[in-house]
Structures are given as structure tokens and as C-alpha cells.
C-alpha positions in Angstrom: 0.0 0.0 0.0 1.2 3.5 -0.8 2.2 6.0 1.8 0.4 9.0 3.2 -2.2 9.8 5.8 -5.2 8.6 3.6 -3.6 5.2 3.1 -2.9 5.0 6.9 -6.5 5.8 7.6 -7.8 3.3 5.2 -5.5 0.7 6.5 -6.9 1.2 10.0 -10.5 1.4 8.9 -12.8 -1.6 9.6 -14.9 -2.0 6.4 -18.6 -2.7 5.9 -18.8 -5.2 3.1 -22.3 -4.5 1.9 -22.5 -7.3 -0.6 -20.8 -10.7 -0.3 -21.5 -14.4 -0.3 -20.4 -17.6 1.4 -17.1 -19.4 0.9 -16.6 -23.1 0.3 -15.8 -25.3 3.3 -14.5 -28.4 1.4 -11.2 -29.2 -0.2 -10.5 -27.9 -3.7 -8.4 -29.4 -6.3 -6.8 -27.3 -9.0 -9.7 -27.5 -11.4 -12.2 -26.6 -8.7 -10.1 -23.7 -7.4 -9.6 -22.3 -11.0 -13.3 -22.5 -11.7 -14.0 -20.3 -8.7 -11.2 -18.0 -9.6 -12.8 -16.9 -13.0 -16.2 -15.8 -14.2 -15.5 -17.9 -17.4 -15.1 -21.5 -18.2 -12.2 -23.8 -17.1 -11.1 -26.4 -19.6 -8.3 -28.5 -18.2 -5.8 -29.4 -20.9 -6.6 -26.3 -23.0 -3.4 -24.5 -22.1 -5.4 -21.6 -20.6 -5.3 -21.2 -16.8 -7.2 -19.0 -14.5 -3.9 -18.3 -12.8 -2.7 -16.5 -15.9 -5.2 -13.7 -15.5 -5.0 -10.4 -13.6 -6.9 -12.0 -10.6 -4.8 -15.1 -10.7 -1.5 -13.1 -10.7 -3.0 -11.0 -7.8 -3.7 -14.1 -5.8 -0.1 -15.3 -6.2 1.3 -11.9 -5.3 -1.0 -10.7 -2.5 -2.6 -13.9 -1.1 0.5 -16.1 -1.0 2.0 -14.2 2.0 -1.2 -14.7 4.0 -0.5 -18.4 3.7 3.1 -17.9 4.8 4.4 -18.3 1.2 6.7 -16.0 -0.7 5.2 -13.5 -3.1 4.5 -14.8 -6.6 4.6 -18.4 -5.4 3.9 -20.9 -8.3 0.3 -22.0 -8.5 1.1 -25.6 -7.5 2.9 -24.5 -4.5 0.1 -22.1 -3.6 -2.5 -24.9 -3.9 -0.4 -27.4 -1.9 -0.1 -24.9 1.0 -3.8 -24.2 0.8 -4.5 -27.9 1.1 -2.0 -28.3 3.9 -3.7 -25.5 6.0 -7.2 -26.9 5.3 -10.3 -24.9 4.4 -11.2 -23.6 7.9 -7.8 -22.1 8.5 -7.6 -20.6 5.0 -11.0 -19.1 5.3 -10.2 -17.7 8.8 -7.0 -16.1 7.5 -8.5 -14.3 4.6 -11.6 -13.1 6.3 -9.5 -11.8 9.2 -7.1 -10.1 6.6 -10.0 -8.3 5.0 -10.9 -6.7 8.4 -14.5 -6.1 7.6 -16.6 -5.9 10.8 -20.0 -6.0 9.0 -20.9 -8.3 6.2 -24.2 -8.2 4.2 -24.5 -11.7 2.8 -26.5 -12.7 -0.3 -27.7 -16.1 0.5 -29.6 -16.7 -2.7 -26.8 -18.2 -4.9 -25.5 -21.6 -3.6 -24.7 -24.1 -6.4 -22.4 -25.7 -3.9 -22.0 -25.8 -0.1 -20.9 -22.5 1.2 -20.9 -20.9 4.6 -24.0 -19.3 6.0 -23.9 -15.8 7.3 -23.4 -16.9 11.0 -20.4 -19.1 10.0 -18.9 -16.1 8.1 -19.4 -13.9 11.1 -17.5 -16.3 13.4 -14.6 -16.8 10.9 -14.3 -13.0 10.3 -15.0 -11.8 13.9 -17.8 -9.7 12.4 -21.5 -9.1 12.4 -23.3 -10.7 9.5 -26.6 -9.7 8.0 -28.7 -11.3 5.2 -29.6 -10.0 1.8 -32.6 -11.9 0.4 -32.4 -12.7 -3.3 -35.9 -12.1 -4.8 -35.6 -14.5 -7.8 -34.9 -17.4 -5.4 -38.0 -16.6 -3.4 -40.1 -16.4 -6.6 -38.7 -19.8 -7.8 -39.4 -21.4 -4.5 -43.0 -20.2 -4.7 -43.3 -21.6 -8.3 -41.8 -25.0 -7.2 -44.7 -25.3 -4.7 -47.2 -25.3 -7.6 -49.2 -22.2 -7.0 -52.0 -21.4 -9.3 -51.3 -18.6 -11.8 -53.9 -16.3 -10.4 -52.6 -16.7 -7.0 -48.9 -16.2 -7.9 -48.7 -12.5 -7.1 -50.2 -12.8 -3.6 -48.1 -15.9 -2.9 -44.8 -14.3 -4.0 -45.5 -11.2 -1.9 -46.3 -13.3 1.2 -43.2 -15.4 0.7 -41.1 -12.2 0.3 -42.6 -10.7 3.4 -41.8 -13.9 5.4 -38.2 -13.8 4.1 -37.5 -10.3 4.9 -38.8 -10.7 8.4 -36.2 -13.1 9.3 -33.7 -11.7 11.9 -30.8 -9.9 10.4 -32.2 -9.2 7.0 -31.3 -5.7 5.8 -31.9 -5.6 2.1 -33.2 -7.5 -1.0 -31.4 -8.2 -4.3 -32.4 -8.9 -7.9 -30.4 -10.5 -10.7 -32.7 -9.1 -13.4 -29.6 -8.2 -15.3 -29.0 -12.0 -15.9 -32.6 -13.0 -16.5 -34.1 -10.3 -18.8 -31.7 -7.4 -18.8 -32.8 -3.9 -17.9 -34.5 -2.9 -21.1 -37.9 -3.5 -19.4 -41.1 -1.5 -19.5 -40.7 0.6 -16.4 -44.3 0.5 -15.4 -45.9 -1.7 -12.7 -47.6 -4.7 -14.5 -51.3 -5.2 -14.1 -52.8 -8.1 -12.2 -54.0 -9.7 -15.4 -50.6 -9.4 -17.0 -48.9 -11.1 -14.0 -51.4 -13.9 -14.1 -50.9 -14.5 -17.8 -47.2 -14.5 -17.3 -47.4 -16.8 -14.4 -49.5 -19.2 -16.4 -46.8 -19.2 -19.1 -44.0 -19.8 -16.6 -45.9 -22.6 -15.0 -46.3 -24.4 -18.3 -42.7 -24.1 -19.4 -41.0 -24.3 -16.0 -37.4 -23.3 -15.4 -35.9 -20.2 -13.8 -37.7 -16.9 -13.6 -36.9 -15.0 -16.8 -40.3 -13.6 -17.9 -40.1 -9.8 -18.3 -43.6 -9.2 -16.7 -42.8 -11.3 -13.7 -39.4 -9.6 -13.3 -41.1 -6.2 -13.3 -43.5 -7.5 -10.7 -40.5 -8.6 -8.6 -38.9 -5.1 -8.9 -42.1 -3.3 -8.0 -42.6 -5.7 -5.0 -39.1 -4.6 -3.9 -40.3 -1.0 -4.0 -43.3 -1.8 -1.9 -41.1 -3.5 0.8 -39.3 -0.2 1.4 -35.9 -2.0 1.9 -32.7 -1.2 0.0 -32.7 -3.0 -3.3 -29.4 -4.3 -4.7 -29.1 -4.8 -8.4 -26.4 -6.8 -10.2 -25.2 -4.6 -13.1 -22.3 -5.1 -15.5 -20.2 -8.1 -15.9 -20.7 -11.6 -14.5 -20.3 -15.2 -15.9 -21.2 -16.1 -19.5 -24.8 -16.5 -18.6 -25.2 -12.7 -18.7 -25.7 -10.6 -21.9 -23.4 -7.7 -21.0 -25.2 -5.1 -23.3 -28.4 -5.7 -21.5 -26.7 -5.2 -18.0 -25.9 -1.5 -18.5 -27.5 0.4 -15.5 -28.3 3.3 -17.8 -31.2 1.2 -19.2 -32.8 1.5 -15.8 -33.2 5.3 -16.2 -37.0 5.3 -16.8 -37.7 2.9 -14.0 -35.5 5.0 -11.7 -37.7 8.0 -12.6 -40.8 6.0 -11.8 -39.5 5.0 -8.3 -37.7 8.2 -7.6 -37.1 8.6 -3.8 -39.0 5.4 -2.9 -36.1 3.1 -1.9 -32.3 3.1 -2.0 -31.2 1.4 -5.2 -27.6 0.0 -5.0 -25.9 -0.8 -8.4 -23.4 -3.5 -7.8 -20.2 -4.2 -9.6 -20.9 -2.1 -12.7 -17.8 -2.7 -14.9 -17.6 -1.7 -17.7 -20.4 0.7 -16.9 -18.9 2.3 -13.8 -19.3 5.7 -15.5 -22.9 5.1 -16.3 -23.5 4.1 -12.7 -21.7 7.2 -11.4 -23.9 9.3 -13.6 -27.0 7.6 -12.2 -25.8 8.2 -8.7 -25.2 11.8 -9.5 -28.6 12.5 -10.9 -30.9 10.3 -8.7 -31.0 11.0 -5.0 -31.7 7.4 -4.1 -29.1 5.6 -6.3 -25.7 4.3 -4.9 -23.0 2.3 -6.4 -20.0 0.0 -5.8 -17.4 -1.6 -8.1 -17.6 -4.9 -6.2 -15.8 -7.9 -7.7 -14.3 -5.6 -10.3 -11.6 -4.7 -7.9 -10.3 -8.2 -7.3 -10.6 -9.2 -11.0 -8.6 -6.2 -12.2 -6.3 -6.4 -9.2 -4.8 -3.7 -7.0 -2.8 -2.1 -9.8 -5.9 -1.2 -11.8 -8.3 -0.7 -8.8 -7.5 3.1 -8.8 -8.4 3.6 -12.4 -11.8 1.8 -11.9 -12.6 3.8 -8.8 -11.5 7.0 -10.5 -14.0 6.5 -13.3 -16.8 5.6 -10.9 -16.1 8.8 -9.0 -15.6 11.2 -11.8 -19.0 12.8 -11.2 -20.6 10.7 -8.5 -21.1 12.2 -5.0 -18.7 10.7 -2.5 -21.6 9.9 -0.2 -22.8 7.4 -2.9 -19.9 5.0 -3.1 -20.0 1.8 -1.0 -17.5 -1.0 -0.5 -18.3 -4.6 -1.4 -16.1 -7.6 -2.1 -18.8 -9.7 -3.8 -16.6 -12.6 -2.6 -18.0 -16.0 -3.4 -16.5 -19.4 -3.0 -12.8 -18.4 -2.5 -12.1 -16.6 0.8 -9.1 -15.0 -1.1 -11.6 -12.7 -2.6 -12.4 -11.2 0.8 -8.8 -10.4 1.4 -8.0 -9.3 -2.1 -11.1 -7.1 -2.5 -10.4 -5.2 0.7 -6.7 -4.7 -0.3 -7.6 -3.5 -3.8 -10.2 -1.1 -2.4 -8.0 0.3 0.3 -5.1 0.7 -2.1 -7.1 2.1 -5.1 -9.1 4.6 -3.0 -6.0 5.6 -1.0 -4.1 6.3 -4.1 -6.9 8.2 -5.7 -7.6 10.5 -2.7 -4.0 10.9 -1.6 -3.0 12.0 -5.1 -5.6 14.7 -5.0 -4.4 15.8 -1.5 -0.8 15.9 -2.7 -1.9 18.1 -5.7 -3.8 20.4 -3.3 -7.1 19.6 -5.1 -8.5 18.1 -2.0 -8.1 19.0 1.7 -6.8 16.2 3.9 -9.8 16.4 6.4 -12.2 16.0 3.4 -10.1 13.0 2.0 -10.2 11.2 5.4 -13.9 11.8 5.6 -14.5 10.5 2.1 -12.5 7.4 2.8 -14.6 6.7 5.9 -17.8 7.3 4.0 -16.9 4.8 1.2 -15.4 2.2 3.4 -18.1 2.1 6.0 -20.3 5.1 6.8 -22.3 5.2 3.5 -23.3 1.6 4.0 -24.3 2.1 7.6 -26.5 5.0 6.6 -28.2 3.2 3.7 -28.9 0.0 5.6 -29.6 1.8 8.9 -26.9 -0.1 10.7 -25.5 1.0 14.1 -21.9 1.7 14.5 -20.0 -1.6 14.1 -23.3 -3.4 13.4 
């Protein structure tokens, strides 16, 4: 990490990670590890390795020392040491290294066994809250065989039950994956929802009907809780051009001021997200998993673009760590270094006062999230 008082303040700051996931608890061979290291496909024998990517290089550089290895340890050496320590110790070390004392955990994506919020809290020495994924709730309702004309009421009842669980602080949608954001911004009628539910019931599968996704988003508005929205890149299931948050503009006009809307990840649309945060009072953003995928060297550039015009009160920190505990440690490192470099450079150029820079660092690292999610200090 660079020098200067801003870097020192960020190094000492306990973060609020406002969007993250569980980590695996079982042993990982090389193929399994590499599959979690990338948003793409892993094809053993192809000659293409996830270790030969910016995030793979960053793991070998910055995560190896956490496991008592030399910087730039070879991949096989890294994985052997990881196996020697065992999953519990590896997870504990990286969660501790992140030094986030509050975790807001999306529990809706679990294609394999990962830690629950309470387990993460113990490993990190943190307080963990839950973020309810709305598509998961809708699909559980459909799986029970609800009649199409009862779908809307059943979905709303199930969502209310979910958000009343202790520790729930927000809801999330992955509409970017399912339909993209080029949706009619209006609330669908009851007849439209029934017709769409009938079609979904007949064909089965995951929720990808535009009318039902609109109903889901408007249900989130009615709840009054903060709504997290995946935007920008993800795995190859997404159609990136449909995940541009600027496509949400008409919907954001329709729901202006109703609930906080948090745009997650955003790359390569961090400038569009920054614009939306600048012009809509209730819109916030992070750059999430972008930071560990680009690595600490490029983190500053991504944050600089996100903050070109966005209010400093609108940027939050998240790791979006999933599967690999390394992403908790690497995401926090990249955020601290990138934001520290950005703010310290402006202080050194006398474009920003040091007290302002220190306040902005605290806002982005913790205070903005506490305000949006109505968390008490440290909780």
C-alpha cells in the first residue's frame, strides 16, 4: 500500500462489506479452485489457466503471503499450501485479513455448499446480515405449484416472510441476468402477472419472464428496503449489453425517492453508474468484484472512473466474494489501495483537503453503508 495519511486511515478502517457471499468449506483441487477464480469456463488441458489472468496473478502476489508463502509463489505451491492448512484455516486467515466488521451476505446463490452468514461472522469476527435474493424466493413459490392467479399474492407473502427473518437488511435482484434492464418501467397489471405466471408454470425453469421480473422489482419498492441490483459483468450467462444500468433510467424516474437502489459491480459501466448516482438521490454504487478481477494495480483507475462525477456519499465497498475466501482479502486490499491512491494524489496536488479526503475514505469504506442499511456503528 502507498504512503500517506489517507492510506494510513484506510489501513486502520474496519470496512462494511455491503454485498458478499459464502465461501466453500471443502477441499478444492486445481480445477475446482480455478473454476472459482474466474467468471469464465475452465477447460483442463486447453493450455489456458485462471492463474494466468489479472486476478490469478494478484492471488499469487498478495494472497500467498497470507498463507506464509513467498510473493509470486507458483500455482502448484500455492494450492499445496492451501490444502496443507485446510479450508477452515484458509477461510479464517483471509476473512481476518479483510478486516470487515460488518458483512451483508447474499444467501440466494449456492450451487455448492458455502458458509451461512453466521459461519462467516464467526470466521471473520464480524457481524453478518442477510440479503434476500428475490428470484430465489419467486422460484421457491413456483416450485410449490401455486395457481397462476394466486402467484402474485403468494410471492408477496413469501417475500414478506423472508425479509422478516432476523438480520435481513436488504433484497437483491439478478434481473440483469434474466431479462436485462430494457424493461417496460411501469408496474404490471394483475391480469398481466397472471398471464405471465401461467406461461412460466407451463414451461418451468428459472424466472426469466419480463412481466414477472417487473412485478418482482415493484414488489421490492413496496417493501421499502434497500434494493441491490447486479449490473455489469458476470459469468457467461449474462448478456453484457443488457446489463448497462443506464437502461434503468425510466424505471428510476418511476420509483424516484422510494427506496435506496444499489448498483453492484458495474464494470464496464462504472461511469454510467456514477452518472445515475449523481442525478438520482436514491441511487448508490459500488465496483464490487471488479476490484479483485482487475487487481490492486488497476483498482485506482476503476474507482476514479466511478467517482468522476458521483457524489462521494454514494460509493460503497463490497467484495462480492463468493467461493474463495481469497476474494475477501484481495477485494479489501484493492479497495484500500485504490481509493487511498486516488484520494492521496488529490491531496498531494492540493485539489482536496486532507480532512475532506479522510472523511470520504470513511464514507466509502463504512459510513455510507451504515447509513443506507440503517446499521448502528459496528453493526
